[in-house]
C-alpha positions in Angstrom: 60.6 27.8 -40.9 60.6 26.9 -37.1 57.2 28.6 -36.4 55.8 26.6 -39.1 57.5 22.8 -37.3 56.6 24.1 -34.2 53.1 24.7 -34.5 53.0 21.6 -36.5 54.6 19.5 -33.5 52.0 20.9 -31.5 49.0 19.9 -33.1 50.1 16.5 -33.9 50.6 16.3 -30.0 47.3 17.5 -29.6 45.8 15.4 -31.9 47.7 12.3 -30.1 46.3 13.9 -26.6 42.8 13.7 -28.4 42.8 10.0 -29.3 44.4 8.7 -25.8 41.4 10.6 -24.1 38.6 9.1 -26.9 40.7 5.8 -25.9 40.2 5.9 -22.2 37.1 7.7 -22.0 35.1 6.8 -24.8 35.6 2.8 -24.2 32.3 1.4 -23.9 31.3 0.2 -20.1 29.0 -1.8 -18.5 26.7 -0.2 -15.9 24.4 -1.5 -13.6 22.0 -0.1 -10.2 23.1 -1.3 -7.1 22.1 -0.5 -3.2 19.2 -1.2 -0.7 15.7 0.2 -0.4 15.4 -0.1 -4.4 12.9 -1.0 -6.7 14.6 -2.7 -10.1 14.5 0.2 -12.0 16.1 2.7 -9.6 19.7 2.5 -7.4 23.0 3.6 -7.3 24.8 3.9 -10.9 28.1 1.3 -10.6 30.2 1.0 -13.5 32.3 -1.7 -14.9 35.7 -0.5 -15.8 39.2 -2.1 -15.8 38.2 -5.4 -14.1 36.5 -3.7 -11.7 33.2 -2.0 -10.4 33.1 1.7 -9.4 30.6 4.2 -8.7 30.1 7.8 -10.1 30.1 10.9 -7.8 27.3 13.2 -8.0 29.6 16.3 -8.4 28.0 18.0 -12.0 25.8 15.2 -12.2 22.1 16.3 -13.4 19.4 14.9 -15.3 20.5 14.5 -18.9 23.4 12.2 -17.2 20.6 10.1 -15.7 18.7 10.0 -19.0 21.9 8.8 -20.5 22.8 6.0 -17.7 18.8 4.6 -17.7 19.0 4.5 -21.3 22.0 2.8 -21.5 20.4 0.0 -19.1 17.7 -0.3 -21.6 15.1 2.1 -19.9 13.3 5.0 -21.8 14.3 7.3 -19.6 15.4 8.9 -16.1 12.2 10.1 -13.7 14.8 11.8 -11.1 18.2 11.4 -9.7 19.5 11.7 -6.2 23.0 12.7 -4.8 24.6 12.1 -1.4 24.5 8.6 -1.7 20.6 7.8 -1.0 20.9 4.3 -2.2 23.8 3.4 0.2 27.9 4.0 0.3 29.5 1.7 -2.4 32.4 0.0 -2.5 35.8 0.1 -4.4 36.8 2.9 -6.8 34.9 6.0 -7.6 35.4 6.0 -11.4 33.8 9.0 -12.8 33.7 12.5 -11.3 32.3 15.4 -12.8 30.1 14.0 -15.6 28.4 16.0 -18.3 26.3 15.1 -20.3 23.9 16.5 -23.4 21.2 13.9 -23.0 22.0 12.5 -26.4 24.8 10.3 -25.8 24.4 6.6 -26.3 26.9 5.5 -23.2 28.2 7.6 -20.0 31.8 7.2 -21.6 30.7 9.4 -24.3 29.9 12.0 -22.1 33.0 14.9 -20.4 34.5 14.0 -17.1 37.8 14.0 -15.4 38.2 10.7 -17.0 38.2 7.2 -15.2 39.4 6.8 -11.8 40.1 10.3 -11.5 38.5 11.8 -8.7 38.6 13.6 -5.2 35.0 12.2 -4.4 34.2 10.2 -1.2 31.5 7.2 -1.0 29.3 9.4 0.9 29.0 11.6 -2.8 27.8 8.3 -4.6 25.0 8.9 -7.3 21.7 7.4 -8.0 19.0 7.5 -9.9 15.1 6.1 -11.0 14.7 5.3 -14.3 11.1 4.5 -15.9 9.6 1.4 -15.6 9.0 1.1 -19.1 12.0 -0.5 -21.2 13.1 0.1 -24.7 11.6 -2.3 -27.5 13.5 -4.5 -29.2 17.0 -3.3 -26.9 20.1 -5.4 -26.9 21.0 -5.6 -23.3 24.0 -8.0 -23.1 26.7 -8.3 -25.8 27.6 -11.8 -26.2 31.5 -10.7 -26.1 30.9 -9.1 -22.7 33.7 -11.0 -20.9 32.4 -9.5 -17.4 28.7 -10.9 -18.1 28.7 -12.6 -14.5 29.1 -9.7 -12.7 25.7 -8.0 -14.2 22.0 -7.9 -13.1 19.9 -9.9 -15.6 18.8 -7.0 -18.4 15.6 -8.5 -19.9 12.8 -6.3 -21.6 9.8 -8.7 -19.8 9.5 -12.1 -17.9 6.5 -14.4 -18.4 5.2 -17.4 -17.3 3.6 -18.8 -20.8 1.3 -21.8 -19.9 0.5 -24.6 -21.8 -2.9 -25.3 -24.0 -4.6 -26.7 -21.1 -3.5 -24.1 -18.1 -4.1 -20.8 -19.8 -8.1 -20.8 -18.8 -7.0 -21.2 -15.4 -6.6 -18.4 -13.0 -4.4 -17.4 -11.7 -1.9 -19.1 -14.4 0.7 -20.4 -11.7 2.6 -22.9 -13.9 4.4 -23.2 -17.7 7.4 -21.9 -19.6 9.9 -19.2 -18.1 10.3 -16.8 -20.9 11.8 -13.6 -21.3 11.6 -10.7 -23.6 15.5 -9.6 -25.3 16.0 -7.6 -28.5 12.2 -7.9 -29.0 11.7 -11.0 -28.8 10.5 -13.8 -26.2 13.3 -16.4 -25.6 13.4 -19.4 -23.1 15.5 -19.9 -21.0 17.9 -23.2 -20.8 17.3 -25.3 -17.7 20.7 -26.7 -17.4 21.5 -24.0 -14.8 18.0 -23.7 -13.6 17.4 -23.9 -10.1 14.7 -23.6 -7.5 16.1 -20.2 -6.3 15.5 -19.1 -9.7 12.0 -20.6 -9.8 11.1 -19.0 -6.2 12.3 -15.9 -7.4 9.8 -15.7 -10.7 7.3 -16.8 -8.8 7.4 -14.3 -6.6 7.6 -11.7 -9.1 4.0 -12.9 -10.4 2.6 -12.9 -7.0 2.8 -16.5 -5.7 4.8 -17.0 -1.8 6.1 -20.7 -3.2 7.2 -23.6 -5.5 6.3 -26.7 -6.1 7.3 -29.9 -8.5 5.3 -30.3 -11.3 5.4 -33.4 -14.3 8.8 -32.8 -16.2 8.2 -35.7 -18.8 5.2 -33.5 -20.2 6.9 -30.5 -20.6 9.9 -32.3 -22.0 7.6 -33.9 -24.6 5.8 -30.9 -25.1 9.1 -28.8 -26.0 10.6 -31.1 -28.5 7.3 -30.5 -30.6 8.2 -26.8 -30.6 10.7 -24.7 -32.0 12.6 -22.8 -28.9 14.9 -19.5 -29.0 16.9 -19.6 -26.4 18.5 -16.7 -23.8 21.8 -16.5 -24.5 23.1 -16.3 -20.7 21.8 -18.5 -18.0 20.8 -17.1 -14.3 22.1 -17.1 -11.3 19.6 -16.1 -8.4 20.0 -16.7 -4.4 16.3 -16.7 -3.9 15.8 -13.8 -1.6 15.4 -11.1 -4.8 12.6 -9.4 -5.5 12.5 -9.5 -9.2 14.4 -11.4 -12.1 16.5 -8.6 -12.5 18.2 -8.4 -9.4 19.6 -12.2 -10.1 23.0 -12.2 -11.4 23.7 -13.3 -15.3 25.0 -16.9 -15.6 27.6 -18.1 -18.1 26.9 -17.7 -22.2 25.2 -20.6 -23.7 27.2 -22.2 -26.7 25.4 -22.1 -29.9 24.3 -25.6 -31.2 23.4 -25.5 -35.0 22.7 -28.7 -35.8 20.3 -28.7 -32.9 18.9 -24.8 -33.5 19.5 -24.6 -30.2 21.9 -23.5 -27.1 20.4 -26.1 -25.0 22.1 -29.2 -26.3 21.4 -31.3 -23.0 18.1 -29.6 -21.7 15.1 -28.1 -22.2 13.1 -24.7 -21.6 12.8 -24.0 -17.8 9.3 -25.1 -16.4 7.9 -23.6 -13.1 4.9 -24.4 -11.0 4.0 -21.7 -8.3 1.5 -21.9 -5.2 -0.9 -19.3 -5.1 -1.8 -17.6 -1.6 -4.9 -19.1 0.2 -6.6 -15.6 -1.2 -6.1 -16.6 -4.7 -6.3 -20.3 -5.0 -9.0 -22.6 -6.7 -9.7 -23.7 -3.3 -8.9 -23.1 0.1 -6.6 -25.8 0.9 -4.5 -25.7 -2.4 -3.0 -22.5 -1.0 0.1 -21.7 0.6 0.3 -22.6 4.3 3.7 -22.0 5.5 3.7 -19.0 8.0 0.6 -17.8 7.3 -2.2 -18.6 9.9 -5.5 -17.8 9.2 -6.9 -17.8 12.5 -4.2 -15.7 14.3 -1.7 -14.1 11.7 1.3 -12.4 13.5 1.5 -9.5 10.4 -1.5 -7.5 8.9 -1.4 -4.6 6.5 -3.4 -1.8 7.2 -4.2 1.8 5.4 -3.5 0.2 1.7 -5.7 1.4 -1.0 -5.4 -2.0 -2.9 -5.1 -5.9 -2.4 -1.3 -6.9 -1.1 -0.3 -3.2 0.3 -0.4 -1.1 3.8 1.5 -0.2 6.6 2.8 -3.1 8.0 1.8 -4.0 11.6 3.3 -6.9 14.0 1.2 -8.8 16.7 3.5 -8.5 20.2 2.4 -10.0 23.8 -1.6 -9.8 22.1 -0.9 -6.0 21.3 -0.7 -4.8 17.6 1.9 -2.3 16.7 4.0 -0.8 13.6 7.5 -1.2 12.7 10.2 1.4 11.8 11.5 2.4 8.9 15.1 2.3 9.5 17.0 0.0 7.4 13.6 -1.2 6.0 14.4 -2.9 2.5 13.2 -5.1 -0.1 14.7 -8.2 1.5 12.3 -7.5 4.7 9.2 -6.5 2.5 9.3 -9.6 0.3 9.1 -11.5 4.1 6.4 -9.7 4.8 4.6 -10.0 1.2 4.9 -14.1 1.4 3.7 -14.3 5.0 0.7 -12.9 4.0 -0.2 -15.3 0.9 1.3 -13.0 -2.0 4.5 -12.6 -3.9 7.5 -10.5 -3.6 7.9 -7.0 -2.8 7.3 -4.2 -5.6 8.3 -1.2 -3.1 9.5 -1.3 0.5 7.8 1.8 1.6 9.1 4.1 4.0 8.1 7.9 6.1 4.5 6.5 7.0 3.5 6.7 3.2 0.5 4.6 3.8 -0.8 6.6 6.9 0.5 6.7 10.8 -0.2 3.8 12.8 -1.4 3.7 16.5 0.2 2.2 19.8 3.9 0.9 20.1 6.6 0.4 17.8 7.1 -3.0 18.3 10.3 -3.2 15.8 13.3 -1.3 14.7 16.3 -1.8 12.2 15.1 -5.2 10.9 17.4 -7.1 8.7 15.8 -10.2 6.7 18.0 -12.6 4.9 14.7 -13.0 2.9 13.9 -16.7 3.7 12.3 -16.4 6.4 8.7 -17.4 7.1 8.0 -14.8 9.2 9.2 -11.4 10.1 8.9 -11.9 13.5 11.6 -14.2 12.8 14.0 -11.8 11.5 16.7 -9.7 13.4 15.9 -6.6 14.7 17.0 -3.8 17.4 15.6 -4.8 20.4 17.4 -1.3 22.3 16.6 0.9 19.9 14.2 3.5 20.9 13.1 7.0 19.7 11.3 5.8 16.4 8.0 7.6 15.8 4.9 6.8 13.6 6.2 9.4 10.9 9.0 6.5 10.5 6.3 3.5 10.0 7.1 0.8 7.5 4.6 -0.3 4.4 4.9 -2.4 1.8 3.4 -2.9 -1.4 3.5 -6.7 -3.0 3.6 -8.3 -6.1 -0.4 -9.8 -6.5 -1.1 -12.5 -8.9 -3.3 -11.4 -12.1 -6.6 -12.6 -11.3 -8.7 -10.3 -13.6 -10.9 -9.3 -11.5 -10.9 -5.7 -13.2 -12.3 -6.9 -16.6 -15.2 -8.2 -14.9 -16.3 -4.4 -13.7 -16.4 -1.2 -15.0 -17.5 2.4 -14.3 -19.9 3.9 -17.2 -20.4 7.9 -17.5 -18.6 9.3 -15.3 -16.4 12.7 -15.7 -13.1 10.9 -15.2 -12.5 6.9 -15.2 -12.4 7.1 -11.2 -16.4 7.8 -11.1 -19.6 6.3 -13.1 -22.5 4.3 -13.2 -20.8 0.4 -11.6 -21.7 -2.3 -14.8 -20.9 -5.9 -13.8 -20.5 -8.5 -16.1 -22.9 -11.8 -15.9 -23.8 -14.8 -17.9 -27.0 -14.8 -19.3 -29.0 -17.2 -21.2 -25.7 -18.3 -22.3 -23.7 -15.2 -23.1 -21.8 -12.9 -21.6 -23.4 -9.2 -20.8 -23.0 -6.2 -19.2 -25.7 -4.8 -16.9 -26.6 -2.4 -13.9 -26.3 -3.0 -10.3 -29.5 -2.3 -8.0 -28.7 0.3 -5.6 -31.0 -0.7 -3.2 -29.1 -0.5 0.4 -26.2 0.4 -1.5 -23.6 2.1 0.8 -19.7 3.0 1.1 -18.8 -0.6 2.0 -20.2 -2.0 -1.4 -18.0 1.1 -3.2 -15.1 0.3 -1.5 -15.1 -3.3 -2.9 -15.6 -1.7 -6.4 -12.9 0.7 -6.0 -10.4 -2.2 -5.0 -11.5 -4.6 -7.9 -11.0 -1.8 -10.2 -7.7 -0.8 -8.6 -8.7 2.8 -8.2 -8.1 2.9 -4.0 -10.5 3.9 -1.9 -14.2 4.9 -2.3 -14.9 8.6 -2.0 -18.8 8.3 -2.4 -21.7 5.7 -2.8 -24.3 7.0 -5.3 -28.0 5.3 -5.0 -29.1 7.6 -7.9 -27.1 8.1 -11.3 -29.4 9.5 -13.7 -26.6 12.5 -14.6 -24.6 9.5 -15.6 -25.2 7.9 -19.1 -24.6 4.4 -18.9 -23.4 2.0 -21.5 -25.6 1.8 -24.9 -27.4 -2.0 -23.7 -26.3 -2.2 -20.1 -29.8 -1.0 -18.5 -30.7 -4.1 -17.4 -29.9 -5.1 -13.4 -27.8 -8.4 -13.3 -27.0 -7.9 -9.6 -29.3 -7.1 -6.8 -28.9 -7.2 -2.7 -25.6 -6.4 -2.6 -24.1 -6.5 1.1 -20.5 -6.3 1.7 -18.1 -5.9 4.8 -15.8 -4.3 3.0 -12.6 -6.8 2.8 -13.5 -8.6 -0.5 -12.1 -8.3 -3.4 -14.6 -8.6 -5.8 -18.2 -7.1 -6.0 -18.5 -11.2 -6.4 -17.6 -12.1 -3.4 -19.9 -10.3 -1.4 -23.6 -11.6 -0.9 -26.2 -11.2 -3.3 -29.1 -12.1 -4.5 -27.5 -14.6 -7.3 -29.5 -15.3 -10.6 -32.7 -14.1 -8.3 -32.5 -10.4 -9.0 -35.0 -8.6 -7.0 -34.8 -4.7 -7.6 -38.2 -3.1 -7.6 -37.4 0.6 -8.5 -35.1 -1.1 -11.2 -32.1 0.2 -12.9 -32.0 3.3 -14.8 -31.6 6.3 -12.7 -31.3 4.1 -9.7 -28.2 1.9 -10.9 -25.6 2.2 -8.3 -22.5 4.8 -8.8 -19.1 5.4 -7.0 -16.3 7.8 -7.2 -12.8 6.4 -6.0 -10.1 8.1 -4.9 -6.0 7.6 -4.4 -5.8 8.4 -0.6 -8.4 8.8 2.0 -8.5 10.0 5.4 -8.3 7.8 8.5 -9.6 8.6 11.8 -8.8 7.4 15.1 -10.0 8.1 18.9 -7.1 8.0 21.3 -8.3 5.5 24.0 -6.2 6.7 26.6 -7.5 10.1 26.9 -11.1 8.2 27.2 -9.9 6.2 29.9 -8.2 9.2 32.0 -10.9 11.9 31.7 -14.0 9.8 32.5 -15.8 10.8 35.4 -19.8 11.4 36.7 -21.1 14.6 37.3 -25.1 15.2 38.7 -26.3 18.0 37.1 -29.8 20.4 37.6 -32.4 20.0 34.9 -32.6 23.8 34.9 -28.6 24.4 33.8 -29.1 21.6 30.9 -32.3 23.5 29.2 -29.6 23.9 25.8 -28.9 20.3 25.9 -32.3 19.2 26.4 -33.7 21.2 23.2 -30.8 19.5 21.4 -32.1 16.1 22.8 -28.6 15.2 24.2 -30.4 13.9 27.3 -32.6 10.3 27.7 -36.4 10.1 27.2 -37.1 9.9 30.9 -35.6 14.1 31.1 -38.7 14.9 29.2 -41.2 14.2 32.2 -38.7 15.1 34.8 -39.2 17.9 37.4 -36.7 20.9 36.4 -35.7 20.7 39.9 -34.4 17.0 39.3 -30.9 16.0 38.7 -29.5 14.1 35.8 -26.4 11.6 36.4 -24.2 12.4 33.4 -21.5 10.2 32.4 -18.6 12.5 31.4 -15.4 11.9 28.9 -13.6 13.8 26.4 -12.7 12.6 23.0 -9.5 13.2 20.9 -9.7 12.7 17.1 -6.6 12.1 15.0 -6.3 11.7 11.5 -3.8 9.7 10.4 -4.5 9.1 6.9 -3.3 10.6 3.6 -6.0 13.1 2.9 -7.8 15.5 5.1 -11.1 14.4 6.7 -13.8 16.4 5.4 -17.7 16.5 5.3 -19.8 15.1 3.0 -21.9 17.8 2.7 -21.0 21.7 1.3 -21.4 24.7 3.8 -25.2 25.3 2.1 -26.2 22.4 3.8 -24.7 22.9 7.4 -26.8 23.5 10.4 -27.1 26.8 13.0 -26.7 26.0 16.3 -27.5 28.9 18.9 -26.4 26.8 22.1 -22.9 26.4 20.1 -23.0 30.0 18.4 -21.5 28.1 14.9 -22.2 25.8 12.1 -22.5 21.9 12.6 -21.4 20.4 9.4 -22.2 16.5 10.0 -25.5 15.5 11.6 -24.0 11.7 12.9 -20.3 12.1 13.4 -19.5 10.1 16.3 -22.0 7.6 18.7 -22.0 7.3 22.4 -23.2 3.7 23.6 -23.3 2.1 27.1 -23.6 -1.6 26.5 -24.4 -4.3 28.7 -22.1 -7.3 29.1 -24.1 -8.9 26.2 -24.0 -6.0 23.6 -27.6 -4.8 24.6 -27.6 -1.0 24.8 -28.6 0.4 27.6 -28.1 4.2 27.5 -26.4 6.3 24.8 -25.4 10.1 24.0 -28.0 12.2 21.9 -25.0 14.8 20.9 -26.9 16.7 18.0 -24.6 17.1 15.8 -20.7 18.1 15.2 -18.4 20.9 14.3 -15.0 19.7 13.0 -11.6 21.7 12.9 -8.3 21.3 13.9 -7.7 21.8 17.7 -4.3 20.7 18.0 -1.6 19.6 15.1 1.9 17.5 15.3 4.9 19.9 15.3 5.2 21.4 11.7 1.5 21.0 10.3 -0.3 24.0 10.1 -3.8 24.1 11.2 -6.4 24.5 8.0 -9.9 24.0 9.6 -12.2 26.1 12.1 -15.6 26.5 13.1 -15.8 29.9 13.8 -17.1 32.6 11.7 -18.2 29.8 8.8 -15.1 28.8 8.3 -14.4 25.7 6.6 -14.5 22.4 8.4 -12.3 19.2 8.9 -9.5 17.2 10.2 -6.2 17.7 8.5 -3.8 14.9 8.1 -1.7 15.3 11.1 -3.9 17.0 13.4 -7.0 16.2 15.9 -10.2 17.2 17.2 -10.7 17.6 20.2 -13.7 18.0 22.3 -13.6 18.3 26.2 -15.3 16.6 28.7 -17.0 19.7 30.3 -18.9 20.9 27.2 -22.4 19.9 26.2 -23.7 16.9 25.0 -20.1 15.4 25.5 -21.9 12.7 27.7 -23.8 10.0 28.1 -27.1 10.5 30.5 -26.9 7.0 32.6 -29.7 8.3 34.9 -31.6 5.7 34.8 -29.0 3.0 34.4 -28.7 0.1 37.2 -25.1 -0.8 39.1 -23.8 -3.5 37.1 -21.0 -3.7 35.1 -21.2 -2.2 31.4 -19.3 -1.5 28.2 -18.4 2.3 26.9 -18.4 2.2 23.0 -17.8 5.3 20.8 -18.1 5.1 17.1 -16.6 7.3 14.7 -18.0 7.9 11.6 -20.6 5.7 12.5 -22.7 6.0 9.3 -19.7 5.6 7.0 -20.7 9.1 5.5 -17.1 9.7 4.7 -14.4 7.5 3.0 -11.4 6.3 5.2 -8.7 3.6 4.7 -9.5 1.7 7.5 -12.9 1.5 9.4 -11.6 -1.1 11.9 -10.2 1.3 14.0 -13.1 3.4 14.3 -14.5 1.8 17.6 -13.5 2.0 21.1 -14.3 0.4 23.9 -13.8 0.6 28.1 -14.9 -1.9 30.3 -17.3 0.2 33.2 -18.1 -0.8 36.7 -20.7 1.3 38.5 -22.2 0.8 41.9 -24.7 3.4 41.9 -22.2 6.7 43.3 -19.1 5.7 41.5 -17.9 4.5 38.2 -14.5 2.7 37.1 -13.3 2.6 33.3 -10.6 0.8 32.4 -9.1 -1.5 29.9 -9.6 1.2 26.8 -8.7 -0.1 23.5 -9.5 0.8 19.9 -10.7 -1.9 17.5 -8.3 -3.8 15.6 -5.5 -2.8 18.0 -5.2 -6.1 19.9 -5.7 -9.8 19.2 -8.6 -10.4 21.6 -10.2 -8.6 24.6 -8.2 -8.6 27.7 -10.6 -9.4 30.7 -8.4 -8.6 33.5 -9.6 -5.9 35.6 -6.2 -3.9 35.3 -5.5 -0.2 36.7 -8.8 1.1 38.6 -9.7 5.1 38.4 -11.9 5.9 40.8 -14.3 8.7 39.8 -15.6 10.3 42.7 -19.6 12.2 42.1 -19.3 15.8 41.0 -22.3 18.1 42.0 -22.7 21.2 40.7 
């Protein structure tokens, strides 16, 4: 009897304990994602419990727990999770530790754990998650009864600018009612608590750098005629958030049944945005607070799409990069707005857009988010030791211009290649047609890939007989296309307009492209050229091999075998700072064997060496026959992949460089016939754009030269795009005496 009573009491105690545990742990809690260096769908996991926000320890946390967190926040699931305070150390208590989830729980409070507030962790162990960008359709993000709502981030499925009928045909749409999607329905936001800071954030999300006023009376009259469904809360933005989901929820609005609305004294919030100059209907109507078209202080390089790239700043006339220490969304958004875009989508670190050259101008940048230029932000002038492996980059929000709807690729093996077809007006109707391939090249292909959002051009095709285009799109609608490579659309390039002239016609001669998400970026080390330049007088009998390869000027054909040729020699060191290897366009079957060099040459034209007069006229040139590409040296930790010997694979690996020493054949310019004077030494890499690169502006290197008939001084060597303008000062003379052999 005693045993039965004892077991019964144990059972009751166990049940009571179980109930206590359920009440303390299974209580629904609120979550949010916090921390720096994050997009709106990633961050440090924070839990609201007991009237305070706290963090979650990474002990035993796994992808199943991450899925539960993301779904509780309204996302479809998790992509990954990160331990060790990747998004910074949190504050307040560590509320959950040793969290074990199956992945099927509705809330993190349903998972097994030590219990709220029971933890032996430090904030250096705060866990973070990355959720999918897609929201759960119809998800009810906020409970109106929540008493902690004003501490939460704005949680909605989507945000849009709903234009009026008179504005809907305008591109881009810059003005209209602000609507959010909540619980599967589009709702308006009451303007009673709406602020200019809120407008600034929404405009930034849609790719616009600024806001302006609008006709309030017209919108009030329009709103009175419409049936309204208001969002249950107001929104509180500080104005420097990159996305509306970074703002805090405001107070809950009271429902007024008689007015069928929750906004008795107001109307739906309206915004009017100012586009950047590149997206404005007219040049004068664009945003111009800090952006100076004549000489910008900040630029983007190496990006595959409009509004993304490595951040470079101008200092003392020289372009340099920004170190990624402390690089966050506020600083990235300042860059984006300064360049005429909206807020930042991503603040990228670790040279994700390729490595730059030259100095690192800024480190440990801290911005409030309201600066007109990145150059106004605080940065640590004393911080040293940042390498180009830490170059910061951005991806900006860009206005929806619909460019990709007026161009398509047909017949390719995948969506990223095919025959180029454009949409044009003909005889009062809109039709698709081909593009004439005459003079079609990599620059035109670059614009096509950019317009479609497919990255860089890999190849430009002048024959596309192997790609079957769409039926009815064989007629040529565009010809004479000439692009500089910087245009956003093919229509912005020079072309014949409506008067098409294509002698070869379309069909098999229609233009085609293939696109790639990443590309190489070759940069010549200007300092190496400047330090290795010298003159050599070499006898003709010692130049037999070079003469056969046409590496000498034409006068050598009639020169006496005992005469000398005067050669301007220098070394070249070509770095690949891009995001993919530089590979020759042709395969091994088309490579040429050179007996003189005893290896195969994969590119007939890889570099041009020219000596120019001060007005740009060519007075001498290097006739280097062709090139063998290999990894001469690499940065620490990078393995060489390409070598010329033994018919090896050729190319230049990312982070490696190909060196041509000054003392090898044809690494010169024959200046035997050049008169004394001032000249420009010019080296151009990949001059025919045979291989795709992310940036062609840095393929040109120029040096000032002074030749007195016996000696040559080379100075002020600089890579294209490295300075704001040419520097004319005669700085640092290097005396090079003539060597004789």
